[in-house]
N, C-alpha and C positions, 0 to 999 in steps of 0.2 A: 662235420655234419653234412650228409648228402642232401641233394635238392629236395627229395620227397620228405625226409624228416624235417628239413627246414620249413617247408610249406605247412606240414602238419603242426609244427610248433607255432608258426604265425597264426594259423587258424584257431588253435587252442587259446592263444593270447587274446585274439580279437573277441572270441565268444565269451571269455571269462570277464573281460573288462569293458565291453561295450555297454553304454547306458541304454541303448535301444534294445528292443526284443528282436531276436532272430529266430524264425521258425522255418523248418522244412516240412512241407505238407505234400502228401501224395494226391493222386487224382481222386481218391475216395474221400479226400478232405480230412484225413487222419494225420495227426502230428507225428513226424518221424524224428525230429530233433528240435530242441528248445534251449535257449541260453538261460543262465541263472537270473538274468534281469527280469524274466517273466514273473518270478516270485516277488522281486523287489517292487515291481510296478503294480501287479494285480493280486498279489497275495497267495497265489496258487503255487504249490511246489511243482517241480518238473514231473514228478510221478503222477500228479493230478491231471496232467494234460497229455503226456506221452502215450501214443496209441489211441487217444480219444479224438473225437471230432473237434476240429479247430474252432468251429463256430458255436460250440455249446455255450460259452460265456457271453456271446454277443447279445445285445439288447434285442428282444423279439421283433420289434418293428424294423430293425435294420438287418436282421439275419437273412431273410430271403434275397434282399438286394445284394448283400455281400457274397452270398453263395453263387448267385448268378454272375457276379463280377469275376469270381475265381474261375468259374467254368469258362468265361470268355477269355481269360489269360491262357488257359490250357489250349483252347481251340485256336486262337489267333496267334499264339506264341509271342505275344507282346506284353510288356510290363504295364501295370495299371496302378493308379493311386486312388485310395478311398478314405473317407472319414466316416466314423461310426462310433457307437456307444457300446461299452462292455461293462458287465457287472464285476466289480472287485469282489474278492472272496468275502469281505465284510458287508456286502450288499450295496456299497456306494457305487454310483455310476461314474465311470471314467470315459473320457473322450480320447480316441486314438486315431492316428493317421498311419496308414500302412501302404507300402509299395510292394506289390506282388510281381516277382520276376521268374519266368520259366527257366528251368535248368535244361540246356540242350543236350540231346543225345544220352539221356538216361532213361531207364525203365520207370514205369508207374507215373510218368509225367510229373516228376517232382517240381516243386516250385519253392523258391526262397521268399519268405515274407519278412520285410523289415518294418518294425512297428515302433512308432514314437508316441509318447504320452503328450497330448495337446490339451489336457484338461484346464490348465492354467490359462492358456491362450483363449480357449472357448469361454472361460469364465470372464475374462477381460472383455471379450467381444460382446458377450451378453450384457455385461454391466454398461458398456459404452452405448449399446442399443437402447437399454432401459433409460439411461440418462438423456439420450436424445429424445426419446418419446416423452419423457417427463417434461423436458424443456419445452417441447412443442405444445404439450397439454397446458402448461402454465401460461404460455403466451396466448393461447386461444381463450383461456378463462379470463385472463386480464383484459383482453379486447372486449369480450362479452360484458364483463363487469363495468368497464368504462362507458360502454354504450348504454347500459341500463341506468347508470347514474344520471345521464342526461334527461331521464324521464322522472327522476325522484324529486318530489316537491315537499316532502315532510320529513322531520327527523325520525319519526317512527318507521317510515318506509326505508330510510337509509339504514337504520338499525337492523331491520328484518333482512334487508338485502345483504348486509355485511355478514350477519350470522349465517345466512344461507350459503354464502360463498365459502366461508371458512369450514362449515360442515361438509361441503362438497369436496374442496381441494385438500383440506387438512382434517380428515375425519376424526383423528384422535386429539384434536386441539382443545376440545371442550370449551368453546368460546362463551364468555359471559360479559355482558355490558352492564356495569354498575353505575347507578345515578346517585351522586352525592348532593345533598341539599345544604348549601352554605349557611342559610339562615338558621336552620335547626341543628347544624353540625351532625347530621345523621344521614345514613344511606337509605334509599328507598326500599321498602319491603324487608323481607328477611334475607339480607345480603350474606351469602356464604363465604365471602372473601374478606379478610381483614386488610383493608387498604388505608386505614387511618394514618399509619406511620409513613406511608409512601406518597401521600398527597403533596407534601412540599417538594418532593424530588421530581415529580412528573412534569415533563415538558411536552407541549402539543406535538404529536406525531413521532416522538422519540421512544424507542424501546427501552423499558426499564426492567432489568432482570431481577427476579426475586427467587433464587434457588430453583425451584421446579416450575416457576410461572414467569410470564412476561406481561407487564402492564403497559398500556399505552393510553395517554390522555388524548381523546378524540376532539375535545373542545368544550366550551362553556356556553351556556345559553340561559339568560336571565340569572336565576340563583342556583342553577343546576350545573354540575360537572359530570361529563360522560367519560367513563373509563372502560376500556376493553381489556380483558384478561384472557390469555390462552396458556396451554401447557407448553413449557419450553421445549420438551423433547419432540414436539410435533414439527419443529423446524430442523429436520434431520440433515438436510443438504444445504450447501451455500446458495444454490439456486432457489430453494424454498424460502430462504430468508430474504433474498433479493425480491422475489415475487411478493412476499408479505409486506416488505417495506414500501414497495410501489403501490400495493393495494391500500395501505394506510395513507399514503400520500394523496391518492385520489379521494379517499373517504374524507380526510380532513379538509381538503379543498372544497368539497361539496358541502360539508357540515357548516363551513364558515358562511356559505351563501344562503343557507336554508332559513335563517332567522327572518330575513326580509321576505323571502318567498312565502313562508308559512303564514306570516301576518297578512300578506296580500291575499292568500288563498282563503283565509278566514273572512276577510272583507268580501271576497267574491262569492263565497257560499252564502253569506248574509244577503248579498244582492240577488242571488238566484232565488232564495226563499221569498224575497219580496218581488220576484218577477222583474228584476232590473238587471240589465247587462251593460254596465258602463264601458264605453270603448276604451277609455284611458287605462282601465285595469287590464283589459285584454291585451292592449298593445304593450303595456309594461311587462306583463307576464311573458309574452312572446319575445320581447327584447331581452329580458333576463335569461330566458332559455338560450337565445342565440349567443349572448355574452358568455354563458357557461360553456357552450359548445366551442366557442372561439378559444377560451382559456384552456379547455381540456385538449383541444387540438394542438395548441402551442406547446403545452407541457409534454404531450406525447411526442411531438416532433423534437423538442429540445432535450429530452431525457432518454426515454426508452428507445426511440428510433436511432438516436446517435450511438447509444450503447450497442445496439444490435449491429449497426454498420461498422463500428470499431472491431467487434468480435469477428465479423465476416472478413474484414480486411486482414486481420491478424491470422485467421485460419488460412486464407488464400496465400498469404506470405509463407506460412509453414509448408503448405502443399507445394509451393514453388521451390523452396530452399531444400527440402528433404525428399528423398526418393523412397516413398512408402510403396509397398507392393501388396498384391493380393487383397485379402478381405479388409485389412486395415485401411488401405487406400480407398476401397469402396465405402467403408464406414465413414471415413472423413469426408469423402465427396458427398455422401448422404447428408451429413451434418451441415456441410456448406450449402447444399440445396435447401435444407430446412431453414437455415438462417435467411437465405435469399427470399424464400416464400414468406417467412415471417416479416421481413422488411417490407415486402410488397403489401402484405395485409395491413400493416400499421400505416403505410402511406395511403392506402385506400380509406382507412378509417379517418385519417386526418383530412382527406379530401371530402369525405362525407360530412364531417363535422364543420369544416370550413371550406366551402367550394372555392377552388383556386381561381384567382383573378376575376371573381364575380364583380367586384366593384370597378376594376379597371376595364373589363371587356363589356360590361353592361349585360342586361337581361337576354337580349336576343342572341348575341354571339355565345353567351354562356349556355343557353339552351341548345344551340347547335352542337356544342362540345359535349353536353350531357347526353343528348340523343345518340350522337356518334359513338360515345363510350358505352352506353347501355346496349346499343344494337349489337355490339361484338359478342356479348355473352347472353343474349336473349333469343327466344324462339319466335317472338313476334316481330312484325315489320312496323317501323315507326315512320309515319308521314307527317311532315312539318311544313306548314306554309304560313306566310304573313301577308298583311295588307295595310297600306297607309301607315307603316311603322317608321318611316324615315324621320330621323331627328327625334325619336322618342327619348324623353328624359324622365327617369323615375328617381325618387329618393332611395337611399340605401335600404330603408325599412320596406318600401314597396317592392324593391328588386328582390330582396331576400325572401319576402313573404310569398311572392308569386313563384319564385324558384322552388321553395319548400313545397308548395302545393303541387307543382308539376312533378317534383321528386316523389311525392306520396302517390300520385296517380300512376307513376311508373312502378313503384313498389307494389301497389295494389294489383296492377296488371300482371306483374311477375309472380305474385304469390297466390292470387285467387281467381283472376278472370278467365284463364285458359284461352285468352284471345289470340287470334292470328294477326290482326291488324289494329294499330292504334293511330288515331288521327288527332293532331294538334293544330289548331288554326288560331293565330293571334292577329287582331286588327285594332286600329285606333279609330275612334269615332266620337266626335263632340267632347273632346277632352276626357275620354274614357278609354281604358284598355279592356278589350273583350277577348276572353279565351273560350274557344269551343273545343271540347274533347269528346271523342266517341271511340268505342271499341266494339268488336264482334264477339265478346266473351259470353260467359254463362249468365251474367247479370245477377241481380239479387232483389230482394223486396225492399225498396227504398223507404217504405213506411217505418221500417225498423230502425232507421237512423235516429239517434237521440243526441242532443248536444252534450259535449263533455269538454272540460278544459284540461284534462289530464293526458290527452293523447293527440297525436297528429294523424289520426286516421281520417276516413272520409268525413265523419261528423266533425272532427277537429278542424277541417278546412273551412267549414262554415263559420266557426268562431274566429279563425284567423282573418278571413276576408271581411268579416263584420267589424273587426277592430279598425279597419281602414275606411269604414263607411260604405263598403261594397256589398254586392249580393252574389250568391251562388245558388244554382238550381241543379238538383240531381234528378235524372229521369232514367229509371231502370226497371226491368221486369225479368223474371227468371227465364233464361234462355234467349234473351233479346239484347244482351250487352248493356253497356252503361253510356249515358250521355250527360255531359256536364257543361253548363254555361256559367261563366264567371264574368262579372262586370266590376271594374275597379276605377273610381274617379282618380284622375291624376292631380295630386295636390302640390307637385313640385313648384 
């Protein structure tokens, strides 16, 4: 066999058996040659494409870009790689990667196009991106839910918030909370779910599968048993199940604390109707709230945060041990960054729920740290001065109470005031701590402030300081900023 015939035989062998598509395209972008794999991958016969425009099957949004790229190869005489979408003959969209190489010293500026089907790879990349986005979404929702629970004071509020969260994150879960009365051995109202046989099997906080449903015992209060039921198929992914189990963990923890809190709220409402505001009830409520924040912070730190850190370390080890390339490397790096951001957010949440070293450092040093940290991410300038505060000793209650009030002033300034300058001045005088606050923000109508025990807004500050026997005055007008004077007797 002479050399020419041998080369022809080799070419015929390659074109018949290569899994990739090989095209020869002229300068008019018409196909002059195509391998049989074209039909295998895209469904078109060689007759369907020979002599036709090579870009006819290309997805319309990619066609103009690809044609310009082909022209660039002809003009610059340099090979080029592109990714794009093509319609399969049956209408399905396929993802292809092609390398276009000019053939030197031939008429019509012929180019060889080597095409590879990357549909499976693109599908995996898309799935990876969707999972990363879902993971980040679940983390953000969990953070928001845990923060909202710190303000829940009634079982009815907890039920509504839980149903709202499930409807948002698992829209096809169809959540139902059933209430069983042990004294009458009946369910409240027209209960659509038959749970009678499952009651003995239910354990607080544990998932009990019942064919197409999942039942969870949230807790018991007086003679009532609260049971959550969702559709089992709504927990499609393992990450959804982990998110749901964590959600239930938080919910059960809060449920167990609400019996005492709700009784105290009833007493407080009675006191309000009689125009009485006993300090001990206020202090107890705020102390319970702080205890709840402390426990939630500890649980977040010891469970969710540790899990996130373990995942991050494992992923970093994989990236170090294996040499990934291209988009897979970029995707894994993106997930690593997302985990790092999630860890940072959880740490911030823990710090907000339980200010670090507040007890050890004391109020004044903790305020310096708070102002320094807040200043980094704020548009306003914070001025902080003290007078006669040497040797100041406050109880833990007084320290956390003042710290929370100043936190709320900062939150209010960041969200509403539009201020450029904030001034905090703390002094001690006649066994009293006096705080002066002022800003140059938009201000508000101070007459609209009304007392409430369900929030820690500006009006909530009044009740917190009153629980210590102190006083607080607000002075504000529209367009003239806000001024606050707070006096707290030192009882240590």
